[in-house]
C-alpha positions as CSV (number, residue, x, y, z in Angstrom):
1,M,-13.9,-53.2,-1.2
2,S,-12.1,-54.1,2.1
3,E,-11.1,-51.9,5.0
4,L,-7.9,-50.0,4.3
5,L,-4.9,-51.2,6.4
6,N,-1.7,-49.2,7.1
7,D,-0.9,-49.8,10.8
8,T,-0.7,-53.3,12.2
9,S,0.2,-52.4,15.8
10,F,-2.9,-54.3,17.0
11,I,-0.7,-57.4,16.7
12,D,1.1,-57.6,20.0
13,L,4.1,-59.6,18.8
14,P,7.7,-58.7,18.0
15,L,8.1,-57.0,14.6
16,F,10.6,-59.0,12.5
17,V,10.8,-56.4,9.8
18,R,8.7,-53.5,8.5
19,G,9.0,-53.2,4.8
20,K,7.7,-50.6,2.4
21,V,4.5,-52.6,2.0
22,R,4.7,-55.7,4.3
23,N,4.9,-55.9,8.1
24,V,6.4,-59.2,9.2
25,Y,6.1,-60.6,12.8
26,D,8.3,-63.0,14.5
27,L,6.5,-66.1,15.8
28,G,9.6,-68.0,16.9
29,D,10.3,-70.6,14.2
30,S,7.8,-69.1,11.8
31,L,6.7,-65.6,10.6
32,L,3.5,-63.8,10.0
33,I,3.5,-61.6,6.8
34,V,0.8,-58.9,6.7
35,V,0.5,-57.0,3.5
36,T,-0.8,-53.5,4.0
37,D,-2.3,-51.1,1.5
38,R,0.8,-48.9,1.4
39,I,2.3,-48.2,-1.9
40,S,5.8,-47.2,-2.9
41,A,7.3,-45.9,-6.2
42,F,10.9,-45.1,-6.9
43,D,11.7,-46.5,-3.4
44,V,9.6,-43.8,-1.7
45,V,6.5,-44.8,0.4
46,F,3.4,-42.6,-0.1
47,D,1.0,-41.4,2.6
48,E,-2.1,-42.4,0.8
49,L,-3.3,-46.0,0.8
50,I,-4.5,-48.0,-2.3
51,P,-7.8,-49.9,-1.6
52,D,-7.5,-53.7,-1.9
53,K,-3.8,-53.5,-2.8
54,G,-2.7,-55.6,0.1
55,K,-5.3,-58.3,-0.5
56,V,-4.4,-58.4,-4.2
57,L,-0.7,-58.8,-3.5
58,N,-1.2,-61.5,-0.8
59,S,-3.8,-63.4,-2.8
60,I,-1.9,-63.4,-6.0
61,A,1.3,-64.6,-4.2
62,A,-0.8,-67.4,-2.5
63,F,-2.2,-68.5,-5.8
64,W,1.3,-68.7,-7.5
65,F,3.0,-70.3,-4.5
66,D,0.4,-73.1,-4.8
67,Y,0.6,-73.3,-8.6
68,T,4.4,-73.6,-8.7
69,K,5.1,-75.8,-5.7
70,D,6.0,-78.7,-8.0
71,V,8.8,-76.6,-9.5
72,V,10.2,-75.3,-6.2
73,P,8.8,-75.7,-2.7
74,N,7.9,-72.6,-0.8
75,H,7.7,-71.3,2.8
76,V,3.9,-71.1,3.1
77,I,2.2,-72.9,6.0
78,S,-1.3,-71.3,5.8
79,T,-3.2,-68.3,4.6
80,N,-6.2,-69.0,6.8
81,P,-6.1,-66.8,9.9
82,A,-8.2,-69.4,11.8
83,E,-5.2,-71.7,11.7
84,Y,-2.6,-69.1,12.9
85,P,-0.9,-69.7,16.3
86,L,-0.4,-67.4,19.3
87,G,-4.0,-66.2,19.4
88,L,-3.7,-64.5,16.0
89,D,-7.0,-66.0,15.0
90,Q,-8.7,-63.2,17.0
91,Y,-7.7,-60.8,14.3
92,A,-9.2,-62.9,11.5
93,D,-11.3,-60.0,10.1
94,Q,-8.2,-57.7,9.8
95,L,-5.9,-60.4,8.5
96,A,-8.2,-62.3,6.1
97,G,-6.9,-62.3,2.5
98,R,-3.9,-60.1,3.3
99,S,-1.7,-62.3,5.5
100,M,0.4,-65.5,5.3
101,W,1.9,-67.7,8.0
102,V,5.2,-68.9,6.7
103,K,8.3,-70.9,7.8
104,K,11.3,-69.0,8.8
105,V,13.9,-69.3,6.0
106,Q,17.6,-68.5,5.8
107,M,17.4,-66.1,2.8
108,L,20.1,-65.9,0.1
109,P,21.6,-62.5,-0.6
110,A,20.3,-62.1,-4.2
111,E,17.4,-60.9,-6.2
112,C,16.8,-63.5,-8.9
113,I,15.4,-61.7,-11.9
114,V,14.2,-63.4,-15.1
115,R,13.5,-61.3,-18.2
116,G,11.6,-62.5,-21.2
117,Y,11.2,-59.0,-22.8
118,L,13.4,-55.9,-23.2
119,E,12.3,-53.3,-20.7
120,G,13.5,-51.4,-17.6
121,S,17.1,-51.5,-16.7
122,A,17.7,-54.2,-19.4
123,L,16.5,-51.8,-22.1
124,K,18.8,-49.1,-20.7
125,E,21.8,-51.4,-20.7
126,Y,21.0,-52.6,-24.3
127,R,20.8,-49.1,-25.6
128,Q,24.1,-48.2,-24.1
129,H,26.1,-51.4,-24.8
130,G,24.1,-53.8,-26.9
131,T,24.0,-56.2,-24.0
132,V,21.7,-57.5,-21.3
133,S,23.4,-58.5,-18.0
134,G,26.7,-58.4,-20.0
135,V,25.5,-60.8,-22.7
136,K,25.6,-59.6,-26.3
137,M,22.1,-59.3,-27.8
138,P,21.0,-59.1,-31.5
139,E,21.1,-55.7,-33.0
140,G,17.9,-53.7,-33.7
141,L,15.8,-54.8,-30.7
142,R,13.1,-52.4,-29.8
143,Q,11.6,-51.5,-26.4
144,C,9.5,-54.4,-25.1
145,D,10.7,-56.8,-27.9
146,R,10.7,-60.5,-26.8
147,L,14.2,-61.6,-26.0
148,P,15.6,-64.6,-28.0
149,K,15.1,-66.6,-24.8
150,P,14.3,-65.8,-21.2
151,M,17.4,-64.6,-19.3
152,F,18.4,-64.9,-15.7
153,T,19.9,-61.5,-14.6
154,P,20.5,-61.5,-10.8
155,S,21.1,-58.4,-8.6
156,T,22.3,-57.8,-5.1
157,K,19.8,-57.1,-2.4
158,A,20.4,-53.6,-1.1
159,E,19.3,-52.7,2.4
160,E,19.1,-49.1,1.3
161,G,18.7,-47.6,-2.1
162,H,18.7,-49.5,-5.4
163,D,19.8,-53.1,-6.1
164,I,22.8,-53.5,-8.3
165,N,22.8,-55.9,-11.3
166,I,25.5,-58.5,-11.2
167,T,26.7,-61.3,-13.5
168,I,26.0,-65.0,-12.8
169,A,29.8,-65.4,-12.1
170,E,29.6,-62.6,-9.5
171,L,26.6,-64.3,-7.9
172,G,28.7,-67.5,-7.8
173,K,31.3,-65.7,-5.7
174,L,28.6,-64.6,-3.3
175,I,26.8,-67.9,-2.7
176,G,28.9,-70.6,-4.5
177,S,28.8,-71.5,-8.2
178,A,26.7,-74.7,-7.7
179,M,24.0,-72.7,-5.8
180,A,24.1,-69.9,-8.4
181,T,23.5,-72.4,-11.2
182,K,20.6,-73.9,-9.2
183,L,19.1,-70.5,-8.7
184,E,19.3,-69.8,-12.4
185,E,17.7,-73.2,-13.3
186,K,14.9,-72.8,-10.8
187,S,14.2,-69.2,-11.7
188,L,13.9,-70.0,-15.4
189,A,11.7,-73.0,-14.6
190,L,9.4,-70.9,-12.5
191,Y,9.2,-68.2,-15.1
192,A,8.4,-70.7,-17.9
193,K,5.5,-72.2,-16.0
194,A,4.0,-68.9,-14.9
195,A,4.5,-67.2,-18.3
196,A,2.7,-70.1,-20.1
197,Y,-0.2,-69.9,-17.6
198,A,-0.4,-66.1,-17.9
199,E,-0.4,-66.3,-21.7
200,S,-3.5,-68.6,-21.5
201,R,-5.2,-65.8,-19.6
202,G,-4.3,-63.2,-22.3
203,I,-1.4,-61.7,-20.3
204,I,2.3,-61.4,-21.0
205,L,4.7,-62.0,-18.1
206,A,7.5,-59.7,-19.2
207,D,9.8,-60.1,-16.3
208,T,9.8,-61.0,-12.6
209,K,12.0,-61.4,-9.6
210,F,12.2,-64.0,-6.9
211,E,13.9,-64.5,-3.5
212,F,15.2,-67.9,-2.4
213,G,16.3,-69.3,0.9
214,L,17.3,-72.5,2.6
215,L,15.0,-74.4,4.9
216,D,16.6,-77.4,6.6
217,G,19.3,-77.2,3.8
218,H,16.7,-77.4,1.0
219,L,16.1,-74.6,-1.5
220,V,12.7,-72.8,-1.2
221,V,11.2,-69.7,-2.9
222,A,10.0,-67.2,-0.3
223,D,8.8,-63.6,0.3
224,E,6.4,-63.0,-2.7
225,I,6.1,-64.5,-6.2
226,F,4.6,-63.2,-9.5
227,T,2.8,-60.3,-7.9
228,P,2.2,-57.0,-9.7
229,D,4.9,-55.5,-7.4
230,S,7.5,-58.0,-8.3
231,S,6.6,-58.6,-12.0
232,R,5.6,-56.8,-15.2
233,F,2.3,-58.1,-16.5
234,W,1.2,-56.7,-19.9
235,E,-2.1,-56.9,-21.8
236,M,-1.5,-59.3,-24.7
237,A,-4.2,-57.8,-26.9
238,D,-2.5,-54.4,-26.7
239,Y,1.1,-55.6,-27.0
240,E,3.1,-53.7,-29.5
241,P,6.9,-53.5,-29.3
242,G,8.6,-50.1,-29.8
243,R,6.8,-48.4,-26.9
244,A,5.8,-48.9,-23.3
245,Q,3.0,-51.4,-22.7
246,K,-0.2,-51.3,-20.7
247,S,0.6,-53.0,-17.5
248,F,-1.2,-54.5,-14.5
249,D,0.8,-52.8,-11.8
250,K,1.8,-49.4,-10.5
251,Q,3.1,-48.3,-13.9
252,Y,0.1,-46.0,-14.1
253,L,1.2,-44.4,-10.9
254,R,4.8,-44.1,-12.1
255,E,3.8,-42.5,-15.3
256,W,1.7,-39.9,-13.5
257,L,4.6,-39.2,-11.2
258,E,6.9,-38.6,-14.2
259,T,4.7,-35.7,-15.2
260,L,5.5,-33.9,-11.9
261,D,8.4,-31.7,-10.9
262,W,9.5,-34.2,-8.2
263,D,13.1,-35.4,-7.6
264,K,12.0,-38.9,-6.5
265,N,13.2,-38.2,-2.9
266,P,11.0,-38.0,0.2
267,P,8.6,-36.5,0.9
268,A,6.3,-38.1,-1.6
269,P,3.8,-35.9,-3.5
270,Q,0.1,-36.2,-2.6
271,L,-1.8,-38.6,-4.7
272,P,-5.1,-37.4,-6.2
273,E,-8.2,-39.5,-5.8
274,E,-8.2,-40.4,-9.5
275,V,-4.7,-41.8,-9.4
276,I,-5.6,-43.8,-6.2
277,S,-8.8,-45.3,-7.7
278,K,-7.2,-46.2,-11.1
279,T,-4.2,-47.8,-9.4
280,S,-6.5,-49.8,-7.2
281,A,-8.5,-50.9,-10.2
282,K,-5.3,-52.1,-12.0
283,Y,-4.4,-54.3,-9.0
284,R,-7.9,-55.8,-8.8
285,E,-7.9,-56.5,-12.5
286,A,-4.6,-58.3,-12.3
287,Y,-5.9,-60.6,-9.7
288,E,-9.2,-61.3,-11.4
289,R,-7.6,-61.9,-14.9
290,L,-4.9,-64.1,-13.6
291,T,-6.9,-66.3,-11.2
292,G,-10.3,-66.2,-12.9
293,Q,-11.9,-65.4,-9.5
294,P,-13.4,-62.2,-8.1
295,L,-11.4,-60.7,-5.2
296,A,-13.0,-61.8,-2.0
């Protein structure tokens, strides 16, 4: 198990953005993404850290960026701290496995979501209106049923609060219809390749989200890709529609939180040791099952 990481102030460079989990540093024409062991649920960041979570998220993203680079190029330059510029190699021990040196990309203002199964906000919409992202669905679908075909269901990227689901036509108004069509095509192609691979490892990729940007006018996928924080991975051997599935992500944490009398606003409740260790184990299992490698 690696050293826990929360604060990255030992890096004496301008902070580009501090996310819920990632701290991103500005290196001029490139960025350094450092994935901490912080965890958030329901858009609230917890005080407790989850052992190995940062390494799992970063290492899974690195694996998938490499695996899908023939479908869409990405922003990764290197994940080896010895190759990082500006003296960052001196922090190799702290950054190993949990960081990525990437090109600076002009990000597009959309979350590109692909759903292969009926869960989450899609299930809620289906139960209310019989639709997913405004598209009429067959009657009688159950929770976690496989959809007739994978669907592209974009949303806006909210600076604060929750993202808002939008139609492809609305996405076209934001970024142009030709670019919206391209995002749909590339998102579905990425999902198809990753879902087939995950299936070969006994795992269902239920849904996922991407962020795209432009680099020298060319489309690239950026930020993170097919991590347990951006995707629902389910255990195929246990899959049974009509109920929630066993998942390789923070669903265990979410389910525990649902048992509390908590209004999902800060401050976050304190996490007991059992919840921390079980959540950590879920993340590690996701990495090892997907890549076939032990976490370094």
